[in-house]
N, C-alpha and C positions, 0 to 999 in steps of 0.2 A: 490620574483617573484609570480605571480598568477598562481595557479593551473588550468590548462585548464579544468579539471572535473568542477570546480566552475562555469564556464560560461554556464553550462547546468542546473544550479539550480537557481530558482528565489530567489532574496534577499528578506528577511522578515524583518519587523521592529524589533527593539531591544527596548522593554520596559525598562524604567528606573523609578526612583522614581517619576518624574514629570509626566509621561504618564501612570503609572500602573493602576490608576482608569479608564482611557480611554479604556484600552485594556481589562479590566476585565468587563466593561460594554457591550462591543461588544460580548464578549464570552457569556454574559447573555442575548443577543439580544436587547441591548439598546445602542444607541448613546449618550453618556454623553457630555453635553456641560458645560463649566465653565462660571458661571454667577458671576459678580462682585457685591458684597453687598454694595460698596460704589457709584458706578457710573451707575450700571445696564448694563454695556457692557457685550455682549455675545461672548465667543470665543470658537472655535473649537479645535485648537491644543494646547494642555495642557502646561501650564507654571506656575511657581510659583507666577507670578504677573500678574495683569491685564495689557493688552497691551495699554489700554486707559489712566488709571489714575495712574497705578504703585502700587495699593493696593494689598495687600496680602490676602485679605478677599475675597476669591473665593469659590463658592459652585458648586458642580456637580449636573445638572438636566438632566433628560432624554429628549431628543428631540422627536419630533413628528415622525422623520423619513422621513417627506415629504418635497419636494422642487421642484425646476425647473432648468432646464438647463440654465445657464447663458452664457456658452460658452462650446465648445467642439472641438476635433480633433479627426479624424480617423486615426489610424496608420496602415499603410500598409507594413512598412519595419520595421521588429523587431529590437529593440535596442540591442539584443544579442541573442545567441542560445536558451536560456532558454524561449523566448517568441515567438519563430517562429512559433509554433503550434497555437498560439492565433490570429494571423493576419487574416483579419483585426479586430481591437478592437478599441472601442471608449474611449477616455479619457475625462472625464467630469469635468466641473467647475460648482458645484451644489450651488445654492443659497437655503439655508435651509429656511423653514418657520419661524424660530426664527431670521433670519437675517445673520448670518455668511455664508461665502462661504467656500467650501472645494473641493479638488481635489479628484477624485475617477474614478472608471471605470464602464462601463456598463455590466450588466449580464442579462441572459435570453432574449436577444432580437438582433435584426439585427443592427449593428452599423451604417449602412447607413439609417436607419430609424429615427435616432436621429436629432433634430432640436432645434433650439434656443427657449427658453420658454417651452419646452416640459416638462410635470409633471413627476416626478420620486418619487420612495419610496425606502427606505433603504432595503438592504438585507445584513444580517449578514453572511458572507461566511467563515466558518471555514476552515483554511488552515492546521492546525496541533493541537495538544493538547494545545499549548500555544497561538497561534495566530489566531484571527478572523478578517477578514479584512472587512471594510465598503464599500459596493458597492452599486450600484443603478440599479433599472429596470425601464423602461418605464411603466407608469400606463395607457396610453391610453387617459387620458383626458388632455385638455389644458385650 
């Protein structure tokens, strides 16, 4: 049975062997992307193999941290008690300058000011001693 107190605590990612470098990079203020040394595919979410060609020859490289909003949604109804104080908030699908897209959230701005193709930049948001989340802020340029 789920403890009712847990509903008031935001869930955090659980780093594993595949994602350890990704989370360590964010803690150091860098968004690390995996670059395939075989086919040059770039992927955000860490895996042991390239999603395009299946190669295990992957290398981490720091991203620019810049991108634009490919899509977004403004959340008015919290998915649970832990998020109630955050509403409304914007969930973003960011297309990074390097090509891949990643889901994140908006910080330091009005969620109602988000629009398609809006320019954004990475904000490394420390949540606790272990986890820093990748979030984005509007840069004001388009």
